[in-house]
Residue frames as qw, qx, qy, qz and C-alpha x, y, z in Angstrom:
[[0.609, -0.380, -0.106, 0.688, -5.70, -5.76, 1.43],
 [0.179, 0.966, 0.168, 0.076, -5.33, -2.01, 1.20],
 [0.616, 0.215, -0.123, 0.748, -2.40, 0.36, 0.85],
 [0.304, -0.904, -0.256, 0.159, -1.96, 3.12, 3.42],
 [0.507, 0.502, -0.099, 0.694, 0.22, 6.21, 3.00],
 [0.502, -0.790, -0.248, 0.250, 1.58, 8.11, 6.01],
 [0.369, 0.676, -0.189, 0.610, 3.57, 11.34, 6.18],
 [0.559, -0.779, 0.119, -0.257, 5.32, 11.43, 9.52],
 [0.191, -0.673, 0.706, -0.111, 8.09, 10.09, 11.71],
 [0.500, 0.227, -0.825, -0.136, 9.34, 6.53, 11.22],
 [0.026, -0.007, 0.864, -0.502, 8.35, 5.55, 14.77],
 [0.529, 0.262, 0.296, -0.752, 4.74, 6.61, 14.17],
 [0.661, 0.352, -0.457, -0.480, 4.57, 4.74, 10.86],
 [0.314, 0.209, -0.918, 0.123, 6.05, 1.63, 12.43],
 [0.246, 0.095, 0.730, -0.631, 3.46, 1.70, 15.21],
 [0.643, 0.334, 0.035, -0.688, 0.58, 2.10, 12.75],
 [0.570, 0.356, -0.684, -0.284, 1.97, -0.76, 10.63],
 [0.097, 0.105, -0.938, 0.316, 2.09, -3.03, 13.69],
 [0.384, 0.222, 0.571, -0.690, -1.56, -2.26, 14.50],
 [0.707, 0.520, 0.141, -0.458, -2.90, -2.77, 10.95],
 [0.720, -0.083, 0.608, 0.325, -1.78, -5.46, 8.47],
 [0.550, 0.815, 0.178, -0.037, -2.28, -3.16, 5.43],
 [0.684, 0.244, 0.072, 0.684, 0.69, -2.31, 3.23],
 [0.215, -0.922, -0.160, 0.280, 2.05, 0.96, 4.60],
 [0.579, 0.464, 0.044, 0.669, 4.10, 3.52, 2.67],
 [0.397, -0.831, -0.211, 0.328, 5.64, 6.04, 5.06],
 [0.466, 0.659, -0.023, 0.590, 7.27, 9.25, 3.83],
 [0.600, -0.706, -0.178, 0.331, 9.57, 10.50, 6.58],
 [0.135, -0.843, 0.255, 0.454, 11.25, 13.60, 5.20],
 [0.228, 0.628, -0.634, -0.389, 13.99, 12.35, 2.87],
 [0.084, -0.158, 0.983, 0.038, 13.22, 8.62, 3.34],
 [0.735, -0.015, -0.221, -0.641, 10.40, 6.35, 2.21],
 [0.266, -0.220, 0.906, -0.244, 9.61, 3.23, 4.23],
 [0.667, -0.009, -0.527, -0.527, 7.66, 0.24, 2.91],
 [0.275, -0.227, 0.799, -0.485, 6.08, -1.74, 5.73],
 [0.652, 0.164, 0.628, -0.391, 3.96, -4.92, 5.79],
 [0.488, 0.476, -0.505, -0.528, 4.82, -5.92, 2.23],
 [0.953, 0.008, 0.238, -0.189, 3.70, -9.44, 1.28],
 [0.448, -0.456, 0.685, 0.349, 6.45, -11.85, 0.24],
 [0.522, 0.311, 0.749, 0.265, 4.52, -13.03, -2.82],
 [0.054, -0.124, 0.325, 0.936, 4.39, -10.79, -5.94],
 [0.196, -0.434, -0.749, -0.460, 0.82, -11.93, -6.74],
 [0.324, -0.674, -0.579, 0.326, -0.35, -10.68, -3.34],
 [0.202, -0.425, 0.018, 0.882, 1.26, -7.28, -4.01],
 [0.057, -0.125, -0.600, -0.788, -0.48, -7.08, -7.42],
 [0.287, -0.568, -0.756, -0.157, -3.80, -7.99, -5.82],
 [0.334, -0.629, -0.424, 0.560, -3.38, -5.43, -3.02],
 [0.120, -0.460, 0.132, 0.870, -2.48, -2.58, -5.38],
 [0.222, 0.385, 0.769, 0.458, -5.05, -3.38, -8.07],
 [0.164, 0.046, -0.031, -0.985, -6.97, -0.34, -9.33],
 [0.095, 0.402, 0.903, -0.114, -10.65, -0.88, -8.51],
 [0.208, 0.405, 0.088, -0.886, -12.11, 2.29, -10.00],
 [0.665, 0.529, 0.438, -0.293, -15.02, 2.23, -12.43],
 [0.426, 0.795, -0.326, -0.285, -12.86, 3.57, -15.27],
 [0.101, -0.494, 0.861, 0.069, -10.31, 0.83, -14.67],
 [0.559, 0.151, 0.792, -0.192, -13.00, -1.86, -14.73],
 [0.627, 0.692, 0.171, -0.313, -14.42, -0.53, -17.99],
 [0.277, 0.757, -0.549, -0.221, -10.98, -0.37, -19.63],
 [0.274, -0.287, 0.918, -0.013, -10.22, -3.98, -18.56],
 [0.655, 0.376, 0.578, -0.309, -13.59, -5.06, -19.96],
 [0.626, 0.755, 0.007, -0.192, -12.71, -3.70, -23.43],
 [0.108, -0.721, 0.656, 0.197, -9.06, -4.81, -23.35]]
């Protein structure tokens, strides 16, 4: 699962969230909307896990 960020109107973000099951963070001026969030905290951790090379190396030596 991926995380998508959108800057735009709430209606646009809602439409995109309905078309794609990815977690969507929408910044609509003064408000921030969180759409398609999983109900389980483990799923949120898995979806937002850092998969960069530096992160993998640091986890290897941790």
